[in-house]
Every structure is written in structure tokens, then in C-alpha cells.
N, C-alpha and C positions, 0 to 999 in steps of 0.2 A: 086361239090361246094354246100355247105349247103345253104338252103334258109334262108332269113332274117326272124327273128321272128317279130310278129306284133308290139312289143315294140320298135324294133330297128329303124324303120323309124321315129317314134315319138320322140325318144331320139335324133336322128340325127337332126331333125328339131328344137328341143328345143336348142341344142348346137349351131346350125347355127344362130338362132335368137338371142341367148345370145351374140354370137360373134359380130353380127351387133350392138346390144345395146352398147357393150363395145367400139367398134370402134367409134361410133358416140358420146358417152359420152367423149371419149378422145378428140375429136374435140371440144366439148362443153367446157371441162376443159381448153384446150389450148387457146380457144378464150378468156375466162374470165381471165386466168392468164396473157396472153399477154397484154390485155387491162389494167389490174391493174399495171403490170410492167411498161408499158409506162407512165401511170399516175404518178406512184411514182417517176420515174426518172425526171418528169417535174414539180413536185409539188412545186418547189421553186418559180416559177413565177405564182402567183395566177391570175394575170390579163389576162392570156391566156385561162382560163377555160370558158366554157359556158355550158348551159343546154338547151336541146330541148324537147318539148312535141308536139306530132302530134296526131290528131284525125280526123276521117272522114269515108268515105265509103270504103268497100272492096268487090271486085268482083272476084270470083273464076271461072276459065275456066272449062268447062265440062270435066269430067274425065271418063275413061273407067275402070270399076272395074272388077277384076278377082275374082271369087267366087269359093272357093274349100271347099267341104264337103265330107269327106271320099275320095273315088276314083272318085267322080263326080266333074266336073269343068264346070263353065259357065261364061258368061260375062254380064255386065249390064252397060249401059250409065247412068251417074249421072250428073244432073244439079243442080245449087245452086241459091238461092235467094240472092240479094244484102245484104251484111252484114256490119259489122263495124270493124274498126281497131283503136287501141290506142297504141302509142309507146312513150317510154321515153329513152333519151340518154344523155350521158355526153361526152363532147369533149374537146380536148386540141389543141390549134393552134400551129403548128410547124413552121409556117411562115405566111406571110400576106395572102396567098392563100390556104395553105394546113393544114389539121387537121386530127387527129385520134379520132374516136368515139367508144364508147361501147354502144350498143343499145339492148333493149329488149322491149317486148310488147305482144300483143295478137290480133288475128283476130277471128271473130265469124261469121259463115254463116250457115243458115239452108239449108237442102237439099230440093230442089223444086220438082224434079222428079227422081224416081228410076226406071230404065227400062221402061221409058215412062209413068209411073203412078205417080200421085201426092201422096205425103206421108204426115204424120202428122208433126206438128211443133216440135216433140220430136227428130227428126233426125237432128243432128248438127255436124259441123266440127269446132274444135278449134285448132288454131296453135299458138305456143309460140316460137318465134325465139330469139336467143341470137347471136348477130352479132358484128364483129369487122369491122368498116368502115374506108375507106380512103375518106375524104371529100375535095371538092374544092369549093371555093367561089371567086367571082369577083365583085367588086363594080362598078356599072354603073355611080353613082354620089354619093352625100353625103347622099342620102336617099334609093335608090334602089340598089339591088344586085341580082345576080343569083348564084345558087349553084347546085352541083351535088355530088354524092357519089357512090362508089362501096364497097360492103361488102360481107363477107362470115362467116359462123359459123355453129352452130347446132341448132336443134329445137326439140320441143316436140309437137306432134300432137295427138289429141284425137278425136275419132269418137264415137258419141252416135247413136245407131241404135235401132229403135222401129218398129217392124213389123206392117203392116196395119191389119193383121189378129189377132184378139183378142185371138184366140186359140193358136197362135204361141208364145211359151215362149222363143224363141231364141233371146231375146233382151238384150241389155246391152251396155257396152262401153269398149273400150280398148285404150291404149296409145302406140305410137311408137316414136322412136327417128330417126331424119333424118339429113342429111347435107343440109344446106340452103345457098342461095345466093341472092343478092339483088342489084338493081341499082335504083338511085333516081335522080330527078332534080326538080328545082322549082325556085321561085322568092320570095324575101323578101323585106319588107319595114321597115325602122327604125322609130319607133314611139318615141324613146328616145335614149339617149346615150347608154343605157344598154339593151334595149328591141327591138326585131324585131317581126313583124307579117308576115306570108308568106302563100303561096299556093304551094303545091307540088304534084308530082306523084311518086309512087314507084312501081317497078316491083319486085315481090318476088317469088322465086321458091324453091321447096323442091325436094329432091330425093325420090325414091319409098317408099311407106308406106306399112305396113303389120299389119292388125288388126285381132285378133282372139277373136270372141265373141260366146260363147256357142257352141264350136266345129266347127264353120264356119269361115274359113279364108278369109279375104277380102284384096286384094292387088291392089295397084295403081302403075302406072309409075310416072313420075314427076307431081307435082301439081303446077299450075301457078296462081298467084294472081296479081291483078291490083288495086291500091289504089289511091284515090284522097283525099288529107289531108290538113287541116288547120294546120299551124305551129306557135308555139310560141318559141322564143329563148331569153334566159336571159344570158347576158355576164357579168361575175364577174369583 
């Protein structure tokens, strides 16, 4: 059997990564198309539309990073500082209690420690999800209501990496596509006929990431986020 050339593993890895991108981009496209299709079918009744904006803190659970450089492989635990999250979504009420939503936004967290060592503020993780949610709400009285949702879709995750060693030039950034999922719950208070203010919690997860920066591959398993958010809803 002939030995593989040095270029063949690289080519195979590139094809494999391209395949992952295409699969996740298909999920992303399917999420957006499904959301707009549902919206267009329901556009005749404008009174059932609403708009959400969420803003607050985001907390990323510690992750274990697999680092591959050439034939060498190692691991490093990574922890994150508390960060921020901003979300925007549009929804359509299918009934008194259920609705469909199309949501996007972003999270931002700085890396606190890498392999037990503190790092500079230039090491950051950005996540941009695009999700199709099934939402449920229940009125407690004419002012207060509770809500929850489940969602799935795709996302775009970017890692900025800067070495603490000024002589190490292997810094930069890379972006990966992931499959994402989310659950949320919270409470809202009606401040007017059309506007609600609320407080909510979101659990947000992504599938594995793979970032390649200056010849070094960094891989994660699932990434878990916890967010506490203020919510504003406008009902048309």
C-alpha cells in the first residue's frame, strides 16, 4: 500500500471542514427560510405580530480546548469573564398561547484564563445564533404573564486569540459554523396595551467548534451559555 503524501491529510482535513461548513450553512438557510415562510403565510393578520429585544449578561461555562499543531496534540482548560448578550426577534402568534419566532443576536465574552494562566483582553469569543423558536406564554392576570421557548438553528462563532508571549506571532482569529439550540423562560409585565417589560433566562448551546489560527487548530466540544436578560416586547 502506498503511503499518503504530506498534502493528502491536509486536503482531506480541508474537505472535511468544508463539508461541516456546508451542512451547518444548510441548517442556517433552512432556519431562515422556514421562518420567513411561516411569516409570509401569516402576514394577513398584522395584529398577531410582535417584536422582542433582549439585553443583559452572558456567562460561558468553562471549556476544554484540544490544541493540534502538526503531529503534536495537547489540551487546555479555558474559563471566561462574564460578558454581554443582545438579541432581536420577531414573532407571530399562532394562538392565544403559542407563537413562532425568528431570532438572532450576538454574545461577547473575554477569555479569563487559558491553561490556568490569565490572558490579555484581546482574547475573545463571539457567538451569533440564528434560531427558529416555538414560544409559549400564559397570562396570570391582566398585567403579569409567564413565557418560555425552545429553539434550534445554526450559528457563527469567532475566536480572537492573542498569545501572551510578544514574540509569538501565531495570533489572529477564525470563524466556525455550528448547530445551535436554546431554551428560555421568564416573566413579563404589561406597561401598556402594546408594550411589555420582562426578565428572563436563556440556556444556549452550540455543537463542537474548530478554529484554525496560523497553523494551530483549536477544537471544543459543546459550548454552553447562560444569560440573564431584560426583555422589551412590542405588540403590533
